[in-house]
Each structure stands twice: as C-alpha cells, then as structure tokens.
C-alpha positions as a LaTeX table, in Angstrom:
\begin{tabular}{lrrr}
\hline
Residue & $x$ (\AA) & $y$ (\AA) & $z$ (\AA) \\
\hline
Met1 & $-12.12$ & 42.61 & 9.63 \\
Glu2 & $-14.44$ & 41.29 & 6.96 \\
Thr3 & $-11.69$ & 39.31 & 5.25 \\
Phe4 & $-10.73$ & 37.77 & 8.58 \\
Leu5 & $-14.33$ & 36.62 & 9.11 \\
Glu6 & $-14.41$ & 35.11 & 5.62 \\
Phe7 & $-11.16$ & 33.31 & 6.33 \\
Leu8 & $-12.49$ & 32.02 & 9.64 \\
Arg9 & $-15.70$ & 30.87 & 7.96 \\
Glu10 & $-13.74$ & 28.93 & 5.34 \\
Val11 & $-11.57$ & 27.30 & 8.00 \\
Leu12 & $-14.63$ & 26.26 & 9.99 \\
Lys13 & $-16.26$ & 24.86 & 6.86 \\
Gly14 & $-13.16$ & 22.76 & 6.20 \\
Val15 & $-13.05$ & 21.49 & 9.78 \\
Val16 & $-16.74$ & 20.54 & 9.74 \\
Arg17 & $-16.28$ & 18.81 & 6.38 \\
Glu18 & $-13.34$ & 16.77 & 7.66 \\
Ile19 & $-15.13$ & 15.78 & 10.86 \\
Ser20 & $-18.26$ & 14.70 & 9.01 \\
Ala21 & $-16.16$ & 12.70 & 6.53 \\
Tyr22 & $-14.37$ & 11.00 & 9.42 \\
Phe23 & $-17.61$ & 9.97 & 11.11 \\
Phe24 & $-19.08$ & 8.88 & 7.77 \\
Arg25 & $-16.08$ & 6.63 & 7.17 \\
Lys26 & $-16.18$ & 5.34 & 10.72 \\
Ser27 & $-19.91$ & 4.52 & 10.84 \\
Ile28 & $-20.88$ & 3.58 & 7.29 \\
Leu29 & $-17.77$ & 1.96 & 5.86 \\
Asp30 & $-16.84$ & 0.02 & 9.01 \\
Leu31 & $-20.22$ & $-1.71$ & 8.94 \\
Glu32 & $-19.24$ & $-3.45$ & 5.71 \\
His33 & $-16.06$ & $-4.88$ & 7.23 \\
Lys34 & $-17.57$ & $-6.31$ & 10.41 \\
Lys35 & $-17.64$ & $-10.05$ & 10.77 \\
Thr36 & $-21.06$ & $-11.61$ & 10.63 \\
Thr37 & $-20.43$ & $-14.28$ & 13.26 \\
Pro38 & $-19.30$ & $-13.39$ & 16.77 \\
Arg39 & $-15.92$ & $-14.66$ & 17.83 \\
Arg40 & $-15.62$ & $-17.50$ & 20.30 \\
Arg41 & $-13.44$ & $-17.09$ & 23.33 \\
Lys42 & $-10.14$ & $-18.88$ & 23.14 \\
His43 & $-9.76$ & $-21.89$ & 25.37 \\
Arg44 & $-7.16$ & $-21.31$ & 28.00 \\
Gly45 & $-4.72$ & $-24.09$ & 28.59 \\
Gly46 & $-3.51$ & $-25.44$ & 31.89 \\
Ser47 & $-5.38$ & $-26.38$ & 35.02 \\
Gln48 & $-8.04$ & $-24.04$ & 36.28 \\
His49 & $-9.25$ & $-24.07$ & 39.85 \\
Lys50 & $-12.65$ & $-22.75$ & 40.78 \\
\hline
\end{tabular}
C-alpha cells in the first residue's frame, strides 16, 4: 500500500509540473510574441447597404 501511495504521489507531482509548465509557456512566453499594434479590420469590398 505504501509503494502505491509513493507511486501515486510521483504521478501527481509529474502532472502538476507539466500543467504549471504549460501555463508558464502560455502566459509568459506568449507575451513576447504579441504584436504591439492592434490590427485594423480589413475593408470589405462590394456595395454595402445600411
């Protein structure tokens, strides 16, 4: 029983480590790749009725 709990603890540690690494990559590293100027909307061609 004790070895099973140790195994479960190690698995949970690995899962928590992977989740925290994923969120770290998502939040910190994505900030560096964001564009500084907002995009303009594309002009739609053709006639537009209001």
